[in-house]
Every structure is written in structure tokens, then in C-alpha cells.
C-alpha positions in Angstrom: 14.3 -9.5 -5.2 15.0 -5.9 -5.5 12.6 -5.2 -2.5 13.8 -2.1 -0.3 13.0 -2.1 3.4 14.1 -0.7 6.9 13.9 -2.1 10.1 13.3 -0.2 13.1 13.1 -0.8 17.1 13.1 -4.5 18.9 10.5 -6.7 19.9 7.9 -8.9 18.1 7.8 -7.9 14.3 5.0 -5.8 12.8 5.1 -5.5 9.2 3.5 -2.0 7.8 2.1 -2.6 4.3 1.9 0.5 1.9 -1.2 2.0 0.4 -1.1 2.5 -3.2 0.5 6.1 -3.3 2.8 5.4 -0.4 6.3 4.2 0.3 8.3 3.6 3.5 8.9 7.4 4.2 5.0 7.6 4.6 5.2 5.7 8.1 7.6 8.1 9.6 5.4 9.5 12.3 4.1 5.9 12.9 7.2 4.4 13.2 8.2 6.9 16.1 5.8 5.8 18.0 5.7 1.9 17.1 9.2 1.2 17.3 9.0 1.6 21.2 6.8 -1.7 21.3 7.7 -3.4 18.2 10.2 -4.2 15.9 8.6 -2.2 12.7 9.3 -3.4 9.3 8.7 -1.3 6.7 9.0 -1.9 2.9 7.9 -0.7 -0.8 6.4 -3.5 -3.0 7.2 -3.4 -6.6 6.6 -0.2 -8.3 6.9 1.6 -5.2 9.5 3.9 -3.5 12.8 2.5 -4.0 11.9 -1.0 -5.0 12.3 -2.4 -8.4 10.1 -1.1 -11.3 8.6 -3.3 -13.6 8.3 -3.4 -17.2 5.1 -5.0 -17.7 1.8 -5.0 -16.0 0.8 -7.8 -13.3 -1.8 -9.0 -10.8 -1.9 -7.8 -7.3 -1.2 -11.4 -5.9 2.5 -11.2 -6.8 3.0 -8.7 -3.8 1.7 -11.5 -1.3 4.3 -14.0 -2.9 6.8 -11.3 -2.6 6.1 -10.8 1.3 6.1 -14.5 1.5 9.7 -14.6 0.3 10.7 -11.6 2.1 9.7 -13.0 5.5 11.6 -16.1 4.8 14.8 -14.1 3.9 14.3 -12.3 7.1 14.2 -15.4 9.2 10.8 -14.5 10.2 8.3 -17.3 10.8 5.3 -15.1 12.2 4.6 -11.5 12.3 1.8 -9.2 13.0 0.6 -7.4 9.5 -0.9 -4.1 9.3 -2.3 -3.2 5.8 -3.8 0.1 4.6 -5.7 0.5 1.6 -3.9 -1.3 -1.3 -1.5 -2.8 1.2 -4.6 -4.1 3.0 -5.9 -6.0 0.0 -2.3 -7.7 -0.4 -2.5 -8.5 3.6 -5.8 -10.4 2.7 -4.2 -12.3 -0.1 -1.4 -13.0 2.0 -3.4 -14.3 5.1 -5.4 -16.4 2.9 -2.6 -18.1 1.0 0.1 -18.2 3.7 -1.9 -18.2 7.3 0.8 -19.6 9.3 3.1 -16.6 8.8 0.4 -14.1 10.7 0.1 -13.6 14.3 -2.1 -10.8 14.1 -3.9 -9.2 11.1 -4.9 -5.4 11.4 -6.6 -4.1 8.1 -7.4 -0.5 7.6 -9.4 1.4 5.1 -9.2 -1.2 2.8 -11.8 -3.8 0.9 -12.5 -7.5 0.0 -13.6 -6.4 -3.3 -12.9 -3.9 -6.1 -16.5 -3.1 -7.2 -17.5 -1.1 -10.2 -17.3 2.1 -8.1 -13.7 1.5 -7.2 -12.8 0.5 -10.8 -14.2 3.6 -12.1 -11.9 5.7 -9.5 -8.9 3.3 -10.4 -9.6 4.2 -14.1 -9.7 7.8 -13.5 -6.8 7.8 -11.5 -5.1 6.3 -14.5 -6.2 9.1 -16.7 -5.0 11.4 -14.5 -1.6 9.8 -14.3 -1.0 9.8 -17.9 -0.9 13.5 -18.0 2.5 13.3 -16.1 1.7 16.3 -14.1 2.1 16.3 -10.3 -0.2 19.1 -9.8 -3.0 17.9 -11.9 -2.7 14.5 -10.6 -3.6 16.0 -7.5 -6.3 18.1 -8.4 -7.7 15.0 -10.0 -7.1 12.2 -8.2 -6.5 13.2 -4.3 -10.1 14.4 -3.5 -11.1 10.6 -3.8 -8.8 9.9 -0.9 -9.6 12.4 1.8 -12.9 13.2 3.4 -14.7 16.3 3.0 -14.1 17.3 6.4 -10.4 16.7 6.3 -10.3 18.6 3.2 -12.1 21.7 4.6 -9.9 21.8 7.7 -6.5 21.0 6.2 -6.8 22.9 3.1 -3.5 24.6 3.4 -1.5 21.3 4.1 -2.9 19.8 1.0 -1.9 22.7 -1.1 1.7 22.2 0.3 1.2 18.6 -0.6 0.1 19.6 -4.1 3.6 21.5 -4.5 5.5 18.5 -3.7 3.4 16.3 -6.0 4.5 19.0 -8.7 8.2 18.6 -7.7 9.0 15.3 -6.7 6.6 13.0 -9.2 8.2 11.8 -12.3 7.4 10.0 -15.2 8.8 6.7 -13.7 6.7 7.2 -10.5 3.4 7.8 -12.7 4.0 4.8 -15.0 4.6 2.6 -11.7 1.5 4.0 -10.3 -0.4 3.0 -13.7 0.8 -0.6 -13.0 -0.1 -0.6 -9.4 -3.4 0.8 -10.1 -4.2 -1.7 -12.9 -3.2 -4.7 -11.0 -6.4 -4.8 -8.6 -8.9 -4.2 -10.7 -10.2 -7.5 -10.5 -9.5 -8.1 -7.0 -12.0 -9.8 -5.1 -11.8 -12.1 -2.1 -15.5 -12.5 -1.1 -15.8 -16.1 -1.5 -12.3 -16.6 0.3 -12.6 -14.4 3.5 -13.8 -17.3 5.7 -10.3 -19.0 5.2 -8.8 -15.8 7.1 -8.9 -17.5 10.7 -6.6 -14.9 12.5 -8.4 -12.4 14.9 -8.9 -9.0 13.0 -8.3 -5.4 14.3 
């Protein structure tokens, strides 16, 4: 499959699903706490982190099918699933297609539909990504992600993040990000939400 993953701790399996700009390393602080109570599974979707990079565009649904195959590979019948943002959208698709695999579903900062406003944000991210400059990408794309209060109260931390973007983001990362960002422009599960029978948190 070409999917990079890590498993931490023991107990009932809890799968953490990345936001669009995340990878397994993004969950470090969460893992340190959650592994005391769960078997925490983190993985990079296609075009994220250390997982396989694609050659052409695709639809976000592909990640839900990957997750199904991945859980079968790990011999896991059911899991708790926590999806953040883009990962939450994938989790919704997964819950609709493969409800038998989910014990509890946790959705954070996600949506059931990419509306015109979110499409416009996604397109602006892609414009910024095509500059292939981590610092410019940070300045143009990141203000959409953080709240005004967070930005004002953590400005020095954010400036350090910008330096990391400048240092670490490569052309391959930007090209992968553009494919990810383009994959959900038509995402809409409005008419299928009623199929999700699991308790939401």
C-alpha cells in the first residue's frame, strides 16, 4: 500500500487521522497522553509525510478505501476513529461506507460539505503552494487556519513555524499538498449523514 504508520501503547485501538497539512509527527504530544489509555495508531495518507506520493489527481474517497485495507492489514475488526479537518472528512466517508469497522467516531474541526467559501480557500492555498516557497505559503495560507486570538497570542511561535516551513517544505511536498487540496473540492455527504449511526463525540 505504501502507507507509513506507527503504533503506540496498548488497549483498544484509536486511529488518529491527519489534517491536510499534517503527518504522523504532528500528533506527538497527543500520543504521549493517549497511549496511556489506548493503542494509538497514526498514519500518513497518500501524499502525506512518509507515505506514497501520487502521480496524478484523485478523489478524497480513495483514503477511506485505503483505511479499510489498512485496518484489515492490521487485523483490526473495529476501532475508535478520530478525524481532524481533512481527516474528519475521510472519517465521515469511512463511517458511511464501512460502519462495521467503527466503535466510536470523533470528529474535530471538520465539515460535511466543502461549500463555495471552502472551495475558495482551497484554491487560494493551491495558488500559494505553486509559489514553492515555504515562507510565502505560510503568510498566504496559514491565517485561514488559526483564529484571530490564537494568532495574536502566539505570534512568536507562529513566526518560528514560518521559519520551519521555509526550511522543510520541498517541491515534492507542495505538489503533494496541491493534490490533497484538490481532492475534496466536491466533497459533500449532506444526504448521507443519516447513514452514520455511531455516537459522535
